[in-house]
N, C-alpha and C positions, 0 to 999 in steps of 0.2 A: 201419330198418323195424320197426314194432311189430305184433304179432299178438295179437288179443283173441279169447278163446274164450268162448262162452256154454254153460255146462254146469252147471246148478244142482245136479244130483245129485252130481256130483263135488265141487263146492265144499263142500257139506254134509259129505260123507264125509271130505274133507281136514281140516275143522275137528275132527271127532271124533278122527281119528288124531293130529293135532297136539296135542290136549289130553291124550290118553293118554300121549304121549311127552314132554310138557312142554317142547317145543322151539319157539323163536321162528323164524319164517320166515327172518329174516336170518341165522340161524346155520347154516342148512342149505344144501346144494349140490344144485341141481336140474339134471339132465341130460336133454335132450330127444333122442329118437331118432325120426327121420322128421319129419313136419309140414313147416312152411315154413322153419324156421330151426334144425332139430335136426341131429344126426349122421346121416350117410348110412348107412342100414341095410346097404347093399351093401358098405360099406367095412370090410374086415376087417383084422386085425392090430393089435397094441398100439401106442399112441402115447406118445412120450416128450417132454413139454413142456420147452422151454428158453427162456431170454432171450438175445438176441444183442447184443453190443457190437462195432461195426464201426469200424475205423480208416480213415484215408485211404490215400494212396500213389499217387494218379493211376491210371495204367493198371494198376498192380499190384493195385489194388482189384477189378479185374474177376474175379480168382480167386474172389471171394465168390459170383459167379453159379454157378460150378461146385460150390462147397460147398453152396449151397442145393439144387441138383439132387440131390446125394448125400443130404442130409438128408431130402428128401421120399421118396426111394426107401427109406430105412431107417426111416421112421416117426418121425423127430425133428421135432416140431412146434414152430414158433416162436411163442411167446406174447407177444412184445414185442421191439421193435428200437430200439436207440439207436445212432446212427451219426454220424460226422463226416466232412466232406470227401467223397471218393468213396464212402466207406461210408455217408454220409448220403444220397447220391443213390440208390445201389442199395437200401439199406434202406428209404428212403422209398417207392420204387416198389414194392418187394416188399410192404410194409405196406399199400399202396394197392390191392393185389389182383392185381398182375402176377405171373405164374408165372415160375420160373427160365427156362423155355424162351422165354417172351415177352421177358424181359430179354435173353436171348442174341440173339434176333432184332433187338431194338432196337439192341444194341451192334453187330451185324453190318451193319445198314443205315445206321448213323450215320457221317457223314464227320467224324471228329474234327478234322481240319485246318480244316474250315469253322467249327468252334466258335470259332476265334480270329479270324474275320473281323470287321472293324471298320466295315464299310459294307454296305449292302443288296446282295443279289444284283442283277445288272443287270436281269434280266427281271422283278423286282418293282417296278421304277420305271417311271413314265410315260416315253415316248420323249423328250419334250422336256426331261425332267429328266436323263436319262442322257447326252444329247448333250454332248460336250465334257468329260466327267468324267475320261477316261483320258489326257489330253494333258499333264498337268503333272507336275513332279518333286517340288515341295514345296507343301504346303497348310498354312497357319498360321491357325488360328482366333484371332480377336481379341476381347478384352473391353475396351471403351473404348480400343481401339488398343494394348492390351497383349497380348502373346502368351499364349495359354492352353496350358499344358504338360499333356499327357495323363497321367493317373494310372496307367494300365496299358495293356497291349497292346490290350485290348478290353473293352467293356461286357458282352459275353456275350449278345447278343441271340439268336443262334442257339440257345444253350442255353435261354434263357428261353422262346422260342417252343416248343421241343420239350417242355419240362416243363409248359407251360400246356396243351398238347393232351393230355398224358398224365395230368395230375392234376386237371383241371377237375371231372370227375364225382365221383371219390372225395372231393375237397375239399368239394363241395356236399353230398354224402350225409352226411358226418360233421359238417356244420355248422361247418366250419373248426376243429374240435377234433380234433387228430391222435390223441388217445387213443381216439377213437371210430371210427377206421379199421378195416378188417377185422382188422388186427393193430395194436395200440397202438404208436405211434411217437413218437420225440422226437429232435431233433437239436441240435447245438451250433454257436454262432458266436462270434466274438470282436469285441467293440466296440473298435475301435482308438482311439476317442476317450478312453475311460476305462481301457482295458486289461483289462476284465473279461469273464468268460465270460457268454454270454447263452444261456439255454435257450429253444429255439423249440418250442413244443408246441401252438400255435394260430395262426390267421390263414391266410395264403396258403402252401400247400405249395410252390408254385413259388418264392416269395421265400425261403422257409426253405431249400430245397435249393440255390437259387442263392447264398445267403449263405454256407452252410457250406462251399462249395467255391471261394469267391472268393479264390484264392491270390494273395498280393501280387505286383505287377508284371504278372501274367498277366491277371487279371480285376479290374475295379473293384469296390468294395464296394457293398452294398445300404444305402441310407439309410433309416432308420426311427426316428421319435420322437427325433430329435436324435443318433442313433447312426449309425456307419458300420460295418456288419456285414461281417466277412470270415471267412476260413477258420477253422473251429472247431478244427482241429488245432493252431493256434498256442498255445492255452491248455489244450486237452484232446485229446491225440492219440488216445485211445480211451476212450469214456465208459462204463466198467464200472459205476461207482457209480450213474449215471443209469439204466442198464438195470434195476437192481434195483427202481426205483420204479414200473415199468410193470405189475406184477401183484401181487395179494395172495396168490394161490395158488401161483405159480411163483417160485422163488428161484434156480434153477440158471442161472448166467450162463456162456455160451460167448463168449470174446473171440476175434475173428478179426484177427490182426495182419498187415496188409499194408503197414504204414507204410514210407515211403521209407527207403532205406539210403543211407549216405554214398557220394557219387560219387567216382570216381577223378579225378585232376588233369586228365587229358585229356578227361574227360566233362563238365567244367564249361565250357560254350561260350558262355553268354549270361547276362544279368542274372537271368532266371527260374531257371536252373540254380543260380546263386549264392544266390538267395533260398531255394531248396529246400534247399540244403546247410546254410545257416545255421539254418533252421527245424528241420531234422533234428537238428542238434547241440543246439540250445537245448531241444528237447522230449524228448530221450532219457531223462532222469531221470523226467519225468512219465509217459512211456510205460511204463517199467519198473514204476513204482509202481502204476499202474492194472492192469497185467497180473498183478501179484502178488495182487490181490484177486479175480480171476476164478476160477470153479470149474474151468474148463477153457480152455486156450489153444491156438488153432490158428495155427501159423505156417507157411504154405505154403512149399515149396521153390522160391522165385522170386528167389534172389540174383542170377541172371543177367539180371534184368529191371530196368529203371529206370522212373520214373514217367511218362516220355514215350513208352513203347513201345506206343502204341495200335495200331500196325500189326501187333502180335503178339497181338491180343486173343483169337484162337482158341486159341493155345497156352496163354494164361493161364487161360481158362475150363476147358480140358481138364485142366490141372494141378490146378486147384481141385477139379474133380469127382473125380479119382482120389485126391487127398489126402483129401477129405471122406469117400469110401467107406472108405479105410484107417483113418480115425480114428473112424468112426461107432460101432463096437462099443465102443470105449473110452468114448465119451461116454455111450452107453446104460448101460453098467455103472456109470459114475459117477453118473448120474441116479438109478438104482435104489438105489445105496448111500446117497445123500444124502436121497432122498425116498421112503422105503418106503411102499407102499400100505397103506391101512387094510384091516382084515379084518372081515368080516361073517358072521353065522350065521343071521339071521332075515329074512324078507321078508313084508311085508303087501301083499296084492293088492287093488286096487280092485275092489269087487263089481260094477262095471259091465261087467267082462269076461264074455262068454258062458261058460257052464259048461264046454264042451269046451275052450275056450281057457284057462280057469282051470286045468283039470286038466293040460293040456299044459305050461303054464309051470311048474306045480309039479313036473312030472316032469323038466323041463330044468334046474331049479335044483340045484346040487350039494348033496350031503348034508353034506359037511364045510364048514369055513370057506372063504370065497372072497374074493378081492380085488375092488376096484372095477372094474378092467379085465376081469377074468374074468366078472363079472356083466353088464357092458355087452355083451360078446361074445355072451352067451346071449340078451340082450334084442334085439340086432340080428337074430340068427337067428330069434327068435320073431316079430318084426315082419314079416319077409319071408314066413315060412311062413303066418302068419295074415292077411296083407294088411291090417295095421292102419294107420290113418292116422297116428297118433302115439302114442308111449309116453313117459311121463315117469317118471324115476327120481329119488327124493329120498334123497340120502345125508346122514345126520345128521352134525353137527359132532362130531368125535372129540376136539377140544381142550378141550371144556367139562369141568367137574368131575364130571359124571355119566358113567355107563357106558352107552353106547348102541351096539348092534350090529344095529339093525333098519333095513331099507330099505323105503321105501314105493314101490309101483309103481301108476300110474294110466294110463288109456289113452283115446284118442279113435278111433272107428271110421271106416271109409271112408264116402263119401257117393255115392248114385246120382245120375247126371246128370239123369235124367228128372224127378226130384223136386226138383232143385236150383234155388234162386232166386239168381240172380247179378246183383249190382248194382255200378255204378261211380260214383265220386264224383270230382270235380275234373277230368274229361276234357272238353276243348273242341275239340281238334284232331281226334280220332277219335271217332265215335259209339259209344254203349254197345253197340249191336247188333253192330257190327264187332268191338269188343273182346271181346264174349262169344264170338263164333265163333272168334276167334283164341285165346282162353283155353282153350276146351273141346276143340277139335280133334275127333278121332274117338273119344275115350274114352267108355266106358259108366259108369265110376266115377271119382271124383276121389280118387286116393290121394295120399300125401305127395309122391311123386316127380312125379305128374301135376300137382299144384298148383304145384310149383316150375317144372316145364317150361312150364306155362301162363303163369306170370308172366314167364318168360324170353321166351316168344313175344310177349307184349305189349310188353316193352321193345324187342325186336328190330324189331317193327313200327314203333315210333316212330323207331328208328335208321334204318330204311329211308327214312323221310321226312326224315331229317336232324336230328331232334330227339333228340340223344343224351345230354341231361342229365336226361331224365325218370326219376323214381324212384317206387317203390311206397312210399308213406308208411305205410300201415297196412292190414292185412288182418283183417277181423272175421269170425269163423267161428261160426255158430250150429249146433250139432250136432243139436239137437232139431227145428229148423225143416224141412229144412236150408237155410241161406242163407250165402252168402259175399258180403261187401261189401268191395270193393277201392278204397281211396282213392289216387288218383294225384296226383303233383306234376309237372305238365307243364313246369315251369320257365319260366313266362311272365315275360318281362322287365318289371319294374316301372319301373325308371329306369336310365338310362345316364349315369353321372357321370364327369367328367374331373378328374383330380387331378394335382398337382405341376407344372402348367404355369404358368409365371410370365409368359410373353410371348405365347405362341400362344393364339388364341381357342378357346374350347370348341367352338363350332359348326364351326370349320375341322377340328378333329380328328375330331369325330363324322361329318363328311361323308365320311370315308374308311372308316367302320365300317359294314358292311353290315347288321347286325342292327338291329331297330327295337323301340321300346317297344310293349308289347302283343303281341309275337310270341314264340314259344318260343325258348329259347336253343339255339344250335347250335355245337358245337365247331369244325366246319369253317368256319362263318361267322366265329367268333372268330379262328381261325387266319388266315383271309383278311384280317380287319380288322387284325390285328397286322402282317401282311405289307404291307398298304396303307399304314398309318401310318408304319411304319419305312421303307418305300420312298420316302417324301418326303425322306429324308436330312436331316430337321430334328431328329431325336431320336437320342440315343445308345442309349436303351433304351425299350422299350414293353412294358407288362404289362397283362393283363386278368384281373380276378378276378370270380368269380360267387359272391355271398353270399346265403344264404337269408333271406327275411323272411316275415312272416305272410301277405302277399298277393302274393308273386312273387319274382323274382330281382333283386337289385340288382347291376348290372354296373358295375364300376369300372375305368376306363381310366387307367392311370398312365403318365406320360411323364417322361423325363429329357431336357431340351432341350439341344441343342448351341448354342454361340455362333453366331449367324447371320452374322457378318462374317468374311470370309476373305480372306487375301492368298495368291495362288497364283503360283508361278514355274515357267516351263517353258523348256526348252532342247533343241535337237537340232542334229545336224550333217547337213546335206542335201548330197548329192553335186553338186547344181547351185548352190544358194544358200549353201552352206557354213554357217557358224555363224548360227543364228537363236535368238532368245529372246523370251519374252513375260513381261509382268507384268500381273496383273489384280486388281482389288479388287471383291469381290462381297458382296452381302447377299441371302441366299436366303429370308429370312423377314421381309421388310419389312412393318410394321404387324401382324405376328403372323398373317397370313393367307396365307403362302406366296408373296407377290409377290417378284420377284427383280429387282434392278438390278445391272448389271455394267459396269465400266469396264475396257477391255482395250487394251493396247498391245503390238504385236508388231513386232520390228525385226530387219532384216538390211540390209546395204548396198543390195541390189537388190530387196528385197521387204519392204514394210511394210503393216501393217493396224492401224487404230485405230478403236474404236467404243464407243458407249455404248448399252446396251439395257435395256429395261424389259419384263419378261415375267410373264405369269400362266400357270402350267401348267394351272390350273383357274380359270375366272372364277366367283367365289363358290362355290356348291355344284354347279355344272354341270360337264360335261366339255368345255366350250368352252375353247380355249386361244388366247392372243393375245400378240403381241410387237411392240414399237415399237423401232426401231433407227436410230441416226444413225452414219454410218461414213465413213471416208476410207481409200482404198487407193492405194498407190504401188508400181508394178511396172516394173522394167527387164527387159523380156522379150527373151530371146535368139531371134533369127530365123535360120532356116536356109534354104539353097538346096538343092543336091543332096547335098553332103557332110554329115558329122555335125559339122562345125566351124561355129560361128555366123558368119553373114556381117555381121550388124549388130545393134544393140540398139534396141528400140522403147520409148520412155518412155510409160507409161500412168498416168494419174491419174484416179481416180474418187471423187467425193463424192456421197453420197446419203442418202436417208432411206427407210425401208420400214415398212409396217404389215401384219401378217399376222393373220388370224383363222381358226381351224380347229377341228376336233373330234378329241379323243382317241378312238382305237378300242381300248378296253381298255388293255392295256399292250403292245400289238403295234405300234402306229404312229399316224400322224395323217393326216388329210385337211384341206388348208388352201388358202386363197387369199391371195395377197400382192400388195400394190401397191408398186411401186418408183418413186421419182423420183430420177433420177441426172443429174449433170453429168459428162461424160467429155471429157477432152482427152488427146491423145497426139501424140508427135512421132516420125516415122519418118525416118531419114536419107535415104531415097529421095525424100522430099518436102521442099520448101524451107520450108513453113509448118506451124505447129502446127495440128492438126485438133481442132475442139471441137464438141460437140453435146449435146443433152439427150435422155435416154431416159426415157420414162414407160411402164411396162409392167405388165401384170397377169398373174400366174402362178398356175396351178392345180397343186397338187402333192399327191401321196400318197407316204408313206414308211412302209414296214413293215420292222422289223428285230428279230431275235430271237437275236443272237449271245450265246453264254454268257459270253464274255470278250473283251477287247481289250487287248493284241494276242494273236495266235495263237489264234483261236477254235477250238474242237473241233466245235461243231455250231451250227446256226442258219441263218437265211436273211435276205436283205436284198433288198427290191424297191422301186425308186423310179420314179415317173412324174412328168414335168413337161410342162406345156403352157403356152407363154408367148406373149402377144400384146403387141406394141408398135406404136404408131401415133400419128399426129397427132391422132386423135380423143381420145387421152388427154392431149394437150398436148405431146408430144415432137416431135423433129425427124426421127426415123427410124421406118420401118415394117418389121415382120417378124413372122413366125409361126414358132415354134420348138418342136420336139417331142423329148423324150428319155425313154427307158425303159431300165432295167437290172435284172438279177436275178443274184444270186450265192448260193451255198450252201456250207456246210462240212459234210462227211460223214465221220464217223469209222469206220475199219475196225480193230477190235481196239484195242490200247493205243497203237500207235505210228504208224499210217498215217492220214493225213487227205487227202481229195480235195476240191478247191475249184474248181468250175466257175463261170464268169462270162460273162454275155452283156450286150451293150449295143447300142442302136440309137438314132441321132439323125438328125433330118431338119429341114429348114427351106427356106424360099424362098431362092434364091440371093441373095448380096449382103449377108450378115450383117456388122454392124460388127465390126472385129477383136477387140474386147473380148468379143464375144458368140459367137465361133466355138467349135467343138468342137476339143479338143486331145488328142493321144495321144502317149505316149512316156514312158519312165522305167522303173525297176526294177519298180514295182508297177502299171504301166499297159501298156507294150508293150516286152518285152525286146529289147535291141539298139539302141533309140533313146535319145537323150538326153531329158531331162524336157521334155514338151510340144513335141517337135520337129515333130510333124505337126499341121497346122491346116487346117480346112475347114468348109464349111457343112453337111456330112452326114458320118455316120460309121457304121461297123458294126465290132463286135469280138466275138470269141469266144475265151475263154482257158480253159486247163486247168492246174491247179497241183496237184502232189503233194508232200506234206510228210511227212517221216519224223522222228519224235522220237528223238533220240540221248541218251546219258547226259549228266549235268551241265547240263541245260537247253539243250542244243544242238539245232538242227534242220537237216536237209538238205532243200533245196527245189529242185524242178525244175518248169519251166513251159513251156507252148507257147501262143503267141498267134497268132491269125489275124484280120486286119482291115485297114481302110483308112479314110482320110478322103477326101472328094470335095468339089469346088467346084461341080459341075454334075451333073445327072442323066445326061448322056451318058457321064460317066466311070465310072459304076457297072457294072462287069463282074467276073465271078468271077475271070478271069485276072489282074485287077489286085490281088487280095488279097495282102497281104504275110504272110510267115511269120516268126515270131520264136521263138527258143529261148533259154531262160535257166536258169541254175543258181546257187544261192547257198547259203551256210551262215550260219546266224543263231544268236545267243545271246540268250536271254531274261534280260536283265541288270537290275539295279536302276535303271539309267539309261534303261531302255527297250531295244528291240531293237537289237542290234548286228549289222548285215548286210553281208556282203561278197559281191558277185555279179558274174556275167558274162552278157552277152547277145549274140546274133548274129541279124541279119535278112537273109533271102534269101541267106545264105552270103557276103555281101560287106561288111556293116557290123557292126562289133563295138563293144562298149562294156563298161566295167567300172564297178561301183557300190560306193560305201561310204556307208552311212547309220548313224547312231547316234541313238537317242532316239525318243520318241513322236511320231507324225505330228500336225501341227496346221496 
């Protein structure tokens, strides 16, 4: 932001003084007190400027937040930050304007485990996209049918999204030049292609911070200009030399050493730990060499912490704060010793000061020699007492060959609101009249603090409307008029460009991005856009950068595409059908527009399912969804009489084709209609001949589901409604109408207890074909019965399940089921309802849930269950 003052008298006076002193403007140091960008007159106490060099160390680096808190309390001012790895993240955010308290809040709210997630959160995906995602054991992406080996655990999208939301505004304000941030900043990365250090001082702050902490095996690198940028600590564990380049006036460097320590043998548990250990060994000499060049080294007492201790973040911040306070006085003494302040004895006052103020300032100036800080303290007090708008103090360059001990002081006075002409430029979203009311408020005079508060109110007003990238480009103040002209940059989007996509169409990616050309930029809108695009599961990483241009914001969407062809393998053990497995080949970005084709084969001796489907989660740029499917199902269904032992097996064979068209309802669910054309034949040993018929049916369906995870959800709801019509009018052999609805919820109580209620109701005209009946029974359906033991044309069920989380990923589960199936309306009586009780213990294992359970119905039928793996 630039401030321009119109004050002819002062300009002439300055020329006279400067000619007398024979000093060039560039050789002097001007300090402003008050005004729009000067020192706060109310802020007292001496300041001690330093440069910071911050190392990495993973979670250990969080101690830096506490150290920064201590620095601010003690008056140690950071004039520049150079950081690497975690030090780059914290240093970059601090340089962007985030206070230590804000950084602490960000760390507390952040789920560090989620940072290593390598797939979108379930609820960021369209329902049709997330169906069937949690049922496989192995997914292998293929490039020309060659397996693609992942380069790391994650591409770090969660971290990228967070950094984008935090740094969009400061990145835009500084014009992508990190040295123009509120605190000059620079970070380090390693190009693993050339093995060289790469200094990142411009461009995208998000990419720079993401690159500097891209630790090998944990995070993939950031590709840029033919380089692959990874953890800066590999080549420069702490950038002390780089920190010295950030200021011409400050040279005192404080190095904060939180670098990883060597792990014990037992602590090396995985490849990431091994890579950390090797890196620590290889960089120890470089670390020591850089620390020796620092003016002061802070090494917090955190030997009991390792780089993965993010769950102990509160302890680390507290240790950093206490350690920073303990070391602050030593740092201040060292700063004073290395950089003694210049001494002055004469002051030239601007004749524009009114006589009484002139006399008062003369009286406040010390008679003896005084330092720069001492004189600034006097001026701050003077500005407050005299209600001055701004005071400028010009300190001469003491390093020149001449001897100069004279300070120049000039001032600008406050402005009355009644006589003020207030003008705005660049505003289109909010009218000038509304901005003027917002700016002035209830003030009678515009003081320096009033001006700053007025500008803050303007920005806040835009933020309330969702336009949080708006900045004040320039403030023009005419003191003789008086007039204030405020030029705004509303961050109107000029273009939206898509980059790095090789296969996916630009328009398809933009269709998931809510912001539009010609509209103001919104951080919330960008966050939603990143979430939407990443939620397609077609990209390993999505970035959005906002770059300033002469006539608006250039928004650049960057994507890293996943290979679209996948081979997926699934297996489970079912207590009824025993070992079942499936194999499927899938392409989820056919033609680069998100179309999906899927070839699926599932096999067990008594249950098989084969199908080919072609699906569009979104038809073109609409939210209409469609799917075409051809399928074949083989089922040897166990039939029961009175006991829980099967009396016979019915062989069911279904071949069909279906076409569905529906509407996505946000990311909550879908409403659709689907046409089925099926040929069914079955053989029941009670009959001498095979039964065969055609079913053509039209089904209306709505499904809403918000579970946070599968299996073992902790919260969320699922509601399904189906209404099916089959009849000869559609060309089939059978007629019926069938209705079904269900609702279930997961409700968390504290950390360990979860309640899961479920209700279902089904009805139809009597005489449903056997393949279309309602079925109940099984560990997850009705405790005490075998799988699908009960069958009927109507059903009702109400279940309650209580789940308790135990250590080591175990769960203890108890459930109560109440319900029944009926073949006619006459059978529907409350006294006929059955009661089932069940209990099980489950393990959330890498192969899926391992569950062992027991159930009993009406105190006379018992059943035990054993299931392993994901349900499909």
